[in-house]
PDB file of N, H, CA, C and O in Angstrom:
ATOM      1  N   UNK A   1     -20.620   2.700  25.656  1.00  0.00           N
ATOM      2  CA  UNK A   1     -20.649   3.319  24.108  1.00  0.00           C
ATOM      3  C   UNK A   1     -19.220   3.006  23.593  1.00  0.00           C
ATOM      4  O   UNK A   1     -19.188   2.436  22.503  1.00  0.00           O
ATOM      5  N   UNK A   2     -18.074   3.270  24.166  1.00  0.00           N
ATOM      6  H   UNK A   2     -18.100   3.734  25.051  1.00  0.00           H
ATOM      7  CA  UNK A   2     -16.928   3.133  23.489  1.00  0.00           C
ATOM      8  C   UNK A   2     -16.796   1.639  22.941  1.00  0.00           C
ATOM      9  O   UNK A   2     -16.119   1.261  21.985  1.00  0.00           O
ATOM     10  N   UNK A   3     -17.502   0.986  23.670  1.00  0.00           N
ATOM     11  H   UNK A   3     -18.052   1.292  24.447  1.00  0.00           H
ATOM     12  CA  UNK A   3     -17.245  -0.472  23.278  1.00  0.00           C
ATOM     13  C   UNK A   3     -17.918  -1.043  21.759  1.00  0.00           C
ATOM     14  O   UNK A   3     -17.546  -2.041  21.142  1.00  0.00           O
ATOM     15  N   UNK A   4     -18.989  -0.112  21.388  1.00  0.00           N
ATOM     16  H   UNK A   4     -19.292   0.698  21.890  1.00  0.00           H
ATOM     17  CA  UNK A   4     -19.324  -0.218  20.055  1.00  0.00           C
ATOM     18  C   UNK A   4     -18.432   0.607  19.124  1.00  0.00           C
ATOM     19  O   UNK A   4     -18.642   0.426  17.925  1.00  0.00           O
ATOM     20  N   UNK A   5     -17.559   1.403  19.429  1.00  0.00           N
ATOM     21  H   UNK A   5     -17.388   1.550  20.403  1.00  0.00           H
ATOM     22  CA  UNK A   5     -16.762   2.447  18.595  1.00  0.00           C
ATOM     23  C   UNK A   5     -15.728   1.150  17.807  1.00  0.00           C
ATOM     24  O   UNK A   5     -15.671   0.916  16.600  1.00  0.00           O
ATOM     25  N   UNK A   6     -15.075   0.536  18.778  1.00  0.00           N
ATOM     26  H   UNK A   6     -15.122   0.727  19.759  1.00  0.00           H
ATOM     27  CA  UNK A   6     -13.852  -0.398  18.555  1.00  0.00           C
ATOM     28  C   UNK A   6     -14.469  -1.409  17.269  1.00  0.00           C
ATOM     29  O   UNK A   6     -13.704  -1.485  16.307  1.00  0.00           O
ATOM     30  N   UNK A   7     -15.804  -2.207  17.154  1.00  0.00           N
ATOM     31  H   UNK A   7     -16.425  -2.145  17.935  1.00  0.00           H
ATOM     32  CA  UNK A   7     -16.088  -2.936  16.132  1.00  0.00           C
ATOM     33  C   UNK A   7     -16.447  -2.196  14.815  1.00  0.00           C
ATOM     34  O   UNK A   7     -16.302  -2.652  13.681  1.00  0.00           O
ATOM     35  N   UNK A   8     -17.037  -0.731  15.222  1.00  0.00           N
ATOM     36  H   UNK A   8     -17.154  -0.360  16.144  1.00  0.00           H
ATOM     37  CA  UNK A   8     -17.341  -0.161  14.119  1.00  0.00           C
ATOM     38  C   UNK A   8     -16.159   0.436  13.651  1.00  0.00           C
ATOM     39  O   UNK A   8     -16.270   0.452  12.425  1.00  0.00           O
ATOM     40  N   UNK A   9     -15.125   0.916  13.964  1.00  0.00           N
ATOM     41  H   UNK A   9     -15.035   0.903  14.960  1.00  0.00           H
ATOM     42  CA  UNK A   9     -13.627   1.246  13.446  1.00  0.00           C
ATOM     43  C   UNK A   9     -13.230   0.210  12.647  1.00  0.00           C
ATOM     44  O   UNK A   9     -12.986   0.428  11.460  1.00  0.00           O
ATOM     45  N   UNK A  10     -13.100  -1.208  13.256  1.00  0.00           N
ATOM     46  H   UNK A  10     -13.298  -1.385  14.220  1.00  0.00           H
ATOM     47  CA  UNK A  10     -12.621  -2.003  12.731  1.00  0.00           C
ATOM     48  C   UNK A  10     -13.322  -2.238  11.424  1.00  0.00           C
ATOM     49  O   UNK A  10     -12.784  -2.208  10.317  1.00  0.00           O
ATOM     50  N   UNK A  11     -14.341  -2.431  11.633  1.00  0.00           N
ATOM     51  H   UNK A  11     -14.778  -2.455  12.533  1.00  0.00           H
ATOM     52  CA  UNK A  11     -15.227  -2.442  10.147  1.00  0.00           C
ATOM     53  C   UNK A  11     -15.072  -1.458   9.108  1.00  0.00           C
ATOM     54  O   UNK A  11     -15.103  -1.887   7.955  1.00  0.00           O
ATOM     55  N   UNK A  12     -14.942  -0.462   9.251  1.00  0.00           N
ATOM     56  H   UNK A  12     -14.917  -0.113  10.188  1.00  0.00           H
ATOM     57  CA  UNK A  12     -14.342   0.673   8.279  1.00  0.00           C
ATOM     58  C   UNK A  12     -13.109   0.495   7.763  1.00  0.00           C
ATOM     59  O   UNK A  12     -12.887   0.647   6.561  1.00  0.00           O
ATOM     60  N   UNK A  13     -11.973   0.072   8.843  1.00  0.00           N
ATOM     61  H   UNK A  13     -12.153  -0.052   9.819  1.00  0.00           H
ATOM     62  CA  UNK A  13     -10.815  -0.445   8.206  1.00  0.00           C
ATOM     63  C   UNK A  13     -10.752  -1.578   7.211  1.00  0.00           C
ATOM     64  O   UNK A  13      -9.983  -1.514   6.251  1.00  0.00           O
ATOM     65  N   UNK A  14     -11.674  -2.785   7.451  1.00  0.00           N
ATOM     66  H   UNK A  14     -12.298  -2.837   8.231  1.00  0.00           H
ATOM     67  CA  UNK A  14     -11.954  -3.739   6.835  1.00  0.00           C
ATOM     68  C   UNK A  14     -12.315  -3.172   5.411  1.00  0.00           C
ATOM     69  O   UNK A  14     -11.680  -3.612   4.453  1.00  0.00           O
ATOM     70  N   UNK A  15     -13.141  -2.371   5.240  1.00  0.00           N
ATOM     71  H   UNK A  15     -13.657  -2.014   6.018  1.00  0.00           H
ATOM     72  CA  UNK A  15     -13.863  -1.960   3.771  1.00  0.00           C
ATOM     73  C   UNK A  15     -12.952  -1.109   3.179  1.00  0.00           C
ATOM     74  O   UNK A  15     -12.866  -1.306   1.967  1.00  0.00           O
ATOM     75  N   UNK A  16     -12.061  -0.013   3.713  1.00  0.00           N
ATOM     76  H   UNK A  16     -12.130   0.146   4.697  1.00  0.00           H
ATOM     77  CA  UNK A  16     -11.419   1.166   3.247  1.00  0.00           C
ATOM     78  C   UNK A  16     -10.110   0.437   2.566  1.00  0.00           C
ATOM     79  O   UNK A  16      -9.914   0.626   1.365  1.00  0.00           O
ATOM     80  N   UNK A  17      -9.372  -0.246   3.187  1.00  0.00           N
ATOM     81  H   UNK A  17      -9.531  -0.400   4.162  1.00  0.00           H
ATOM     82  CA  UNK A  17      -8.126  -0.930   2.782  1.00  0.00           C
ATOM     83  C   UNK A  17      -8.432  -1.681   1.487  1.00  0.00           C
ATOM     84  O   UNK A  17      -7.746  -1.339   0.524  1.00  0.00           O
ATOM     85  N   UNK A  18      -9.195  -2.491   1.320  1.00  0.00           N
ATOM     86  H   UNK A  18      -9.752  -2.769   2.102  1.00  0.00           H
ATOM     87  CA  UNK A  18      -9.115  -3.153  -0.102  1.00  0.00           C
ATOM     88  C   UNK A  18      -9.843  -2.248  -1.140  1.00  0.00           C
ATOM     89  O   UNK A  18      -9.896  -2.663  -2.298  1.00  0.00           O
ATOM     90  N   UNK A  19     -10.423  -1.021  -0.823  1.00  0.00           N
ATOM     91  H   UNK A  19     -10.380  -0.684   0.118  1.00  0.00           H
ATOM     92  CA  UNK A  19     -10.686  -0.155  -1.745  1.00  0.00           C
ATOM     93  C   UNK A  19      -9.661   0.671  -2.369  1.00  0.00           C
ATOM     94  O   UNK A  19      -9.698   1.095  -3.523  1.00  0.00           O
ATOM     95  N   UNK A  20      -8.631   0.886  -1.401  1.00  0.00           N
ATOM     96  H   UNK A  20      -8.602   0.541  -0.463  1.00  0.00           H
ATOM     97  CA  UNK A  20      -7.635   1.709  -1.718  1.00  0.00           C
ATOM     98  C   UNK A  20      -6.658   0.622  -2.594  1.00  0.00           C
ATOM     99  O   UNK A  20      -5.995   1.059  -3.536  1.00  0.00           O
ATOM    100  N   UNK A  21      -6.613  -0.678  -2.265  1.00  0.00           N
ATOM    101  H   UNK A  21      -7.152  -1.033  -1.500  1.00  0.00           H
ATOM    102  CA  UNK A  21      -5.543  -1.304  -3.090  1.00  0.00           C
ATOM    103  C   UNK A  21      -6.314  -1.760  -4.366  1.00  0.00           C
ATOM    104  O   UNK A  21      -5.675  -2.442  -5.168  1.00  0.00           O
ATOM    105  N   UNK A  22      -7.595  -1.467  -4.644  1.00  0.00           N
ATOM    106  H   UNK A  22      -8.114  -0.913  -3.993  1.00  0.00           H
ATOM    107  CA  UNK A  22      -8.012  -1.645  -5.948  1.00  0.00           C
ATOM    108  C   UNK A  22      -7.862  -0.545  -6.711  1.00  0.00           C
ATOM    109  O   UNK A  22      -7.478  -0.615  -7.879  1.00  0.00           O
ATOM    110  N   UNK A  23      -8.162   0.600  -6.093  1.00  0.00           N
ATOM    111  H   UNK A  23      -8.474   0.658  -5.145  1.00  0.00           H
ATOM    112  CA  UNK A  23      -7.568   1.887  -6.934  1.00  0.00           C
ATOM    113  C   UNK A  23      -6.129   1.792  -7.316  1.00  0.00           C
ATOM    114  O   UNK A  23      -5.999   1.995  -8.523  1.00  0.00           O
ATOM    115  N   UNK A  24      -5.071   1.567  -6.737  1.00  0.00           N
ATOM    116  H   UNK A  24      -5.177   1.402  -5.757  1.00  0.00           H
ATOM    117  CA  UNK A  24      -3.673   1.312  -6.708  1.00  0.00           C
ATOM    118  C   UNK A  24      -3.824   0.371  -7.884  1.00  0.00           C
ATOM    119  O   UNK A  24      -3.259   0.753  -8.909  1.00  0.00           O
ATOM    120  N   UNK A  25      -4.357  -0.577  -7.936  1.00  0.00           N
ATOM    121  H   UNK A  25      -4.816  -0.887  -7.103  1.00  0.00           H
ATOM    122  CA  UNK A  25      -4.082  -1.682  -9.151  1.00  0.00           C
ATOM    123  C   UNK A  25      -4.570  -1.166 -10.609  1.00  0.00           C
ATOM    124  O   UNK A  25      -3.972  -1.249 -11.682  1.00  0.00           O
ATOM    125  N   UNK A  26      -6.154  -0.468 -10.245  1.00  0.00           N
ATOM    126  H   UNK A  26      -6.640  -0.400  -9.374  1.00  0.00           H
ATOM    127  CA  UNK A  26      -6.253   0.141 -11.615  1.00  0.00           C
ATOM    128  C   UNK A  26      -5.430   1.233 -12.243  1.00  0.00           C
ATOM    129  O   UNK A  26      -5.370   1.446 -13.454  1.00  0.00           O
ATOM    130  N   UNK A  27      -4.606   2.115 -11.005  1.00  0.00           N
ATOM    131  H   UNK A  27      -4.655   1.942 -10.021  1.00  0.00           H
ATOM    132  CA  UNK A  27      -4.093   3.018 -11.594  1.00  0.00           C
ATOM    133  C   UNK A  27      -2.695   2.290 -12.232  1.00  0.00           C
ATOM    134  O   UNK A  27      -2.142   2.761 -13.226  1.00  0.00           O
ATOM    135  N   UNK A  28      -2.309   1.349 -11.687  1.00  0.00           N
ATOM    136  H   UNK A  28      -2.758   0.966 -10.880  1.00  0.00           H
ATOM    137  CA  UNK A  28      -1.003   0.671 -12.369  1.00  0.00           C
ATOM    138  C   UNK A  28      -1.398   0.108 -13.741  1.00  0.00           C
ATOM    139  O   UNK A  28      -0.528   0.000 -14.605  1.00  0.00           O
ATOM    140  N   UNK A  29      -3.012  -0.355 -14.053  1.00  0.00           N
ATOM    141  H   UNK A  29      -3.719  -0.268 -13.351  1.00  0.00           H
ATOM    142  CA  UNK A  29      -3.037  -0.812 -15.086  1.00  0.00           C
ATOM    143  C   UNK A  29      -3.168   0.315 -16.229  1.00  0.00           C
ATOM    144  O   UNK A  29      -2.845   0.143 -17.404  1.00  0.00           O
ATOM    145  N   UNK A  30      -3.680   1.455 -15.701  1.00  0.00           N
ATOM    146  H   UNK A  30      -3.942   1.595 -14.746  1.00  0.00           H
ATOM    147  CA  UNK A  30      -4.099   2.700 -16.633  1.00  0.00           C
ATOM    148  C   UNK A  30      -2.553   2.979 -17.141  1.00  0.00           C
ATOM    149  O   UNK A  30      -2.356   3.333 -18.304  1.00  0.00           O
ATOM    150  N   UNK A  31      -1.623   2.827 -16.340  1.00  0.00           N
ATOM    151  H   UNK A  31      -1.783   2.540 -15.396  1.00  0.00           H
ATOM    152  CA  UNK A  31      -0.294   3.139 -16.829  1.00  0.00           C
ATOM    153  C   UNK A  31       0.247   2.518 -18.051  1.00  0.00           C
ATOM    154  O   UNK A  31       1.016   3.121 -18.799  1.00  0.00           O
ATOM    155  N   UNK A  32      -0.147   1.340 -18.246  1.00  0.00           N
ATOM    156  H   UNK A  32      -0.772   0.850 -17.637  1.00  0.00           H
ATOM    157  CA  UNK A  32       0.310   0.882 -19.375  1.00  0.00           C
ATOM    158  C   UNK A  32      -0.313   1.147 -20.699  1.00  0.00           C
ATOM    159  O   UNK A  32       0.100   0.726 -21.779  1.00  0.00           O
ATOM    160  N   UNK A  33      -1.776   2.196 -20.404  1.00  0.00           N
ATOM    161  H   UNK A  33      -2.111   2.538 -19.526  1.00  0.00           H
ATOM    162  CA  UNK A  33      -2.405   2.436 -21.605  1.00  0.00           C
ATOM    163  C   UNK A  33      -1.537   3.882 -22.192  1.00  0.00           C
ATOM    164  O   UNK A  33      -0.669   4.510 -21.586  1.00  0.00           O
ATOM    165  N   UNK A  34      -2.035   4.119 -23.412  1.00  0.00           N
ATOM    166  H   UNK A  34      -2.740   3.608 -23.904  1.00  0.00           H
ATOM    167  CA  UNK A  34      -1.576   5.458 -23.748  1.00  0.00           C
ATOM    168  C   UNK A  34      -2.098   6.428 -22.869  1.00  0.00           C
ATOM    169  O   UNK A  34      -2.980   6.119 -22.068  1.00  0.00           O
ATOM    170  N   UNK A  35      -1.609   7.650 -22.944  1.00  0.00           N
ATOM    171  H   UNK A  35      -0.893   7.900 -23.595  1.00  0.00           H
ATOM    172  CA  UNK A  35      -1.944   8.683 -21.773  1.00  0.00           C
ATOM    173  C   UNK A  35      -3.334   9.271 -22.062  1.00  0.00           C
ATOM    174  O   UNK A  35      -3.873   9.938 -21.179  1.00  0.00           O
ATOM    175  N   UNK A  36      -4.113   9.017 -23.546  1.00  0.00           N
ATOM    176  H   UNK A  36      -3.675   8.475 -24.263  1.00  0.00           H
ATOM    177  CA  UNK A  36      -5.276   9.519 -23.439  1.00  0.00           C
ATOM    178  C   UNK A  36      -6.463   8.506 -22.938  1.00  0.00           C
ATOM    179  O   UNK A  36      -7.664   8.774 -22.929  1.00  0.00           O
ATOM    180  N   UNK A  37      -6.023   7.628 -22.641  1.00  0.00           N
ATOM    181  H   UNK A  37      -5.047   7.410 -22.649  1.00  0.00           H
ATOM    182  CA  UNK A  37      -7.027   6.291 -22.004  1.00  0.00           C
ATOM    183  C   UNK A  37      -6.561   6.362 -20.456  1.00  0.00           C
ATOM    184  O   UNK A  37      -7.072   5.509 -19.729  1.00  0.00           O
ATOM    185  N   UNK A  38      -5.896   7.031 -20.016  1.00  0.00           N
ATOM    186  H   UNK A  38      -5.481   7.724 -20.606  1.00  0.00           H
ATOM    187  CA  UNK A  38      -5.655   6.804 -18.260  1.00  0.00           C
ATOM    188  C   UNK A  38      -6.869   7.157 -17.407  1.00  0.00           C
ATOM    189  O   UNK A  38      -7.309   6.416 -16.528  1.00  0.00           O
ATOM    190  N   UNK A  39      -7.471   8.566 -17.794  1.00  0.00           N
ATOM    191  H   UNK A  39      -7.114   9.168 -18.509  1.00  0.00           H
ATOM    192  CA  UNK A  39      -8.449   9.105 -16.834  1.00  0.00           C
ATOM    193  C   UNK A  39      -9.625   8.223 -17.399  1.00  0.00           C
ATOM    194  O   UNK A  39     -10.606   8.188 -16.656  1.00  0.00           O
ATOM    195  N   UNK A  40      -9.724   7.471 -18.623  1.00  0.00           N
ATOM    196  H   UNK A  40      -8.927   7.499 -19.227  1.00  0.00           H
ATOM    197  CA  UNK A  40     -11.014   6.905 -18.780  1.00  0.00           C
ATOM    198  C   UNK A  40     -11.231   5.644 -18.280  1.00  0.00           C
ATOM    199  O   UNK A  40     -12.321   5.106 -18.083  1.00  0.00           O
ATOM    200  N   UNK A  41      -9.917   5.119 -18.049  1.00  0.00           N
ATOM    201  H   UNK A  41      -9.032   5.556 -18.209  1.00  0.00           H
ATOM    202  CA  UNK A  41     -10.072   3.576 -17.311  1.00  0.00           C
ATOM    203  C   UNK A  41      -9.977   3.711 -15.794  1.00  0.00           C
ATOM    204  O   UNK A  41     -10.287   2.749 -15.091  1.00  0.00           O
ATOM    205  N   UNK A  42      -9.618   4.709 -15.329  1.00  0.00           N
ATOM    206  H   UNK A  42      -9.367   5.490 -15.900  1.00  0.00           H
ATOM    207  CA  UNK A  42      -9.422   5.126 -13.935  1.00  0.00           C
ATOM    208  C   UNK A  42     -11.099   5.339 -13.537  1.00  0.00           C
ATOM    209  O   UNK A  42     -11.488   4.683 -12.571  1.00  0.00           O
ATOM    210  N   UNK A  43     -11.811   5.963 -14.031  1.00  0.00           N
ATOM    211  H   UNK A  43     -11.496   6.496 -14.817  1.00  0.00           H
ATOM    212  CA  UNK A  43     -13.119   6.152 -13.959  1.00  0.00           C
ATOM    213  C   UNK A  43     -14.037   5.030 -14.359  1.00  0.00           C
ATOM    214  O   UNK A  43     -15.169   4.961 -13.880  1.00  0.00           O
ATOM    215  N   UNK A  44     -13.610   4.196 -15.177  1.00  0.00           N
ATOM    216  H   UNK A  44     -12.691   4.251 -15.567  1.00  0.00           H
ATOM    217  CA  UNK A  44     -14.472   3.176 -15.407  1.00  0.00           C
ATOM    218  C   UNK A  44     -14.287   2.032 -14.438  1.00  0.00           C
ATOM    219  O   UNK A  44     -15.125   1.374 -13.820  1.00  0.00           O
ATOM    220  N   UNK A  45     -13.190   1.979 -14.464  1.00  0.00           N
ATOM    221  H   UNK A  45     -12.509   2.513 -14.966  1.00  0.00           H
ATOM    222  CA  UNK A  45     -12.686   0.811 -13.115  1.00  0.00           C
ATOM    223  C   UNK A  45     -13.431   1.115 -11.791  1.00  0.00           C
ATOM    224  O   UNK A  45     -14.096   0.220 -11.268  1.00  0.00           O
ATOM    225  N   UNK A  46     -13.342   2.383 -11.210  1.00  0.00           N
ATOM    226  H   UNK A  46     -12.802   3.110 -11.635  1.00  0.00           H
ATOM    227  CA  UNK A  46     -13.914   2.711 -10.206  1.00  0.00           C
ATOM    228  C   UNK A  46     -15.412   2.603  -9.963  1.00  0.00           C
ATOM    229  O   UNK A  46     -15.970   2.151  -8.964  1.00  0.00           O
ATOM    230  N   UNK A  47     -15.961   3.111 -11.080  1.00  0.00           N
ATOM    231  H   UNK A  47     -15.508   3.479 -11.892  1.00  0.00           H
ATOM    232  CA  UNK A  47     -17.349   2.944 -11.459  1.00  0.00           C
ATOM    233  C   UNK A  47     -17.971   1.500 -11.076  1.00  0.00           C
ATOM    234  O   UNK A  47     -18.799   1.266 -10.196  1.00  0.00           O
ATOM    235  N   UNK A  48     -17.328   0.556 -12.007  1.00  0.00           N
ATOM    236  H   UNK A  48     -16.656   0.746 -12.722  1.00  0.00           H
ATOM    237  CA  UNK A  48     -17.629  -0.833 -12.127  1.00  0.00           C
ATOM    238  C   UNK A  48     -17.360  -1.530 -10.488  1.00  0.00           C
ATOM    239  O   UNK A  48     -18.123  -2.240  -9.832  1.00  0.00           O
ATOM    240  N   UNK A  49     -15.910  -0.997 -10.129  1.00  0.00           N
ATOM    241  H   UNK A  49     -15.290  -0.421 -10.662  1.00  0.00           H
ATOM    242  CA  UNK A  49     -16.218  -1.800  -8.762  1.00  0.00           C
ATOM    243  C   UNK A  49     -16.912  -1.335  -7.593  1.00  0.00           C
ATOM    244  O   UNK A  49     -17.202  -2.108  -6.680  1.00  0.00           O
ATOM    245  N   UNK A  50     -17.240   0.104  -7.571  1.00  0.00           N
ATOM    246  H   UNK A  50     -17.004   0.732  -8.312  1.00  0.00           H
ATOM    247  CA  UNK A  50     -18.161   0.621  -6.600  1.00  0.00           C
ATOM    248  C   UNK A  50     -19.769   0.056  -6.809  1.00  0.00           C
ATOM    249  O   UNK A  50     -20.495  -0.161  -5.839  1.00  0.00           O
ATOM    250  N   UNK A  51     -20.132  -0.112  -7.982  1.00  0.00           N
ATOM    251  H   UNK A  51     -19.542   0.064  -8.770  1.00  0.00           H
ATOM    252  CA  UNK A  51     -21.175  -0.628  -8.384  1.00  0.00           C
ATOM    253  C   UNK A  51     -21.496  -1.979  -8.025  1.00  0.00           C
ATOM    254  O   UNK A  51     -22.616  -2.338  -7.663  1.00  0.00           O
ATOM    255  N   UNK A  52     -20.348  -2.824  -8.147  1.00  0.00           N
ATOM    256  H   UNK A  52     -19.438  -2.531  -8.441  1.00  0.00           H
ATOM    257  CA  UNK A  52     -20.484  -4.387  -8.100  1.00  0.00           C
ATOM    258  C   UNK A  52     -20.439  -4.343  -6.703  1.00  0.00           C
ATOM    259  O   UNK A  52     -21.210  -5.180  -6.235  1.00  0.00           O
ATOM    260  N   UNK A  53     -19.800  -3.652  -5.787  1.00  0.00           N
ATOM    261  H   UNK A  53     -19.174  -2.971  -6.167  1.00  0.00           H
ATOM    262  CA  UNK A  53     -20.071  -3.707  -4.492  1.00  0.00           C
ATOM    263  C   UNK A  53     -21.212  -3.239  -3.757  1.00  0.00           C
ATOM    264  O   UNK A  53     -21.605  -3.512  -2.623  1.00  0.00           O
ATOM    265  N   UNK A  54     -21.666  -2.462  -4.662  1.00  0.00           N
ATOM    266  H   UNK A  54     -21.346  -2.240  -5.584  1.00  0.00           H
ATOM    267  CA  UNK A  54     -23.210  -2.065  -4.011  1.00  0.00           C
ATOM    268  C   UNK A  54     -24.225  -2.713  -4.295  1.00  0.00           C
ATOM    269  O   UNK A  54     -25.223  -2.643  -3.579  1.00  0.00           O
ATOM    270  N   UNK A  55     -24.182  -3.421  -5.314  1.00  0.00           N
ATOM    271  H   UNK A  55     -23.371  -3.477  -5.896  1.00  0.00           H
ATOM    272  CA  UNK A  55     -25.351  -4.068  -5.803  1.00  0.00           C
ATOM    273  C   UNK A  55     -25.304  -5.846  -5.914  1.00  0.00           C
ATOM    274  O   UNK A  55     -26.236  -6.639  -6.044  1.00  0.00           O
ATOM    275  N   UNK A  56     -24.252  -6.013  -5.835  1.00  0.00           N
ATOM    276  H   UNK A  56     -23.495  -5.368  -5.730  1.00  0.00           H
ATOM    277  CA  UNK A  56     -23.455  -7.693  -5.658  1.00  0.00           C
ATOM    278  C   UNK A  56     -23.283  -8.371  -4.268  1.00  0.00           C
ATOM    279  O   UNK A  56     -23.385  -9.555  -3.948  1.00  0.00           O
ATOM    280  N   UNK A  57     -23.004  -7.313  -3.575  1.00  0.00           N
ATOM    281  H   UNK A  57     -22.921  -6.351  -3.835  1.00  0.00           H
ATOM    282  CA  UNK A  57     -22.243  -7.852  -2.091  1.00  0.00           C
ATOM    283  C   UNK A  57     -23.457  -8.146  -1.310  1.00  0.00           C
ATOM    284  O   UNK A  57     -24.404  -7.367  -1.421  1.00  0.00           O
ATOM    285  N   UNK A  58     -23.542  -9.069  -0.609  1.00  0.00           N
ATOM    286  H   UNK A  58     -22.773  -9.701  -0.519  1.00  0.00           H
ATOM    287  CA  UNK A  58     -24.741  -9.255   0.392  1.00  0.00           C
ATOM    288  C   UNK A  58     -24.878  -8.446   1.233  1.00  0.00           C
ATOM    289  O   UNK A  58     -25.801  -8.547   2.041  1.00  0.00           O
TER     290      UNK A  58
END
């Protein structure tokens, strides 16, 4: 049973780490915009990223 958890945890780590990196990248880009557009860009960027991963990834 434990043998199945190690690959599972590795897969979760491989999926989560790039997502955190993308959120940081979007936040850095948002900081270059006027204050009124920060939340708008973060929301749209995260929605586009997650929808791309959901519908385009094999």
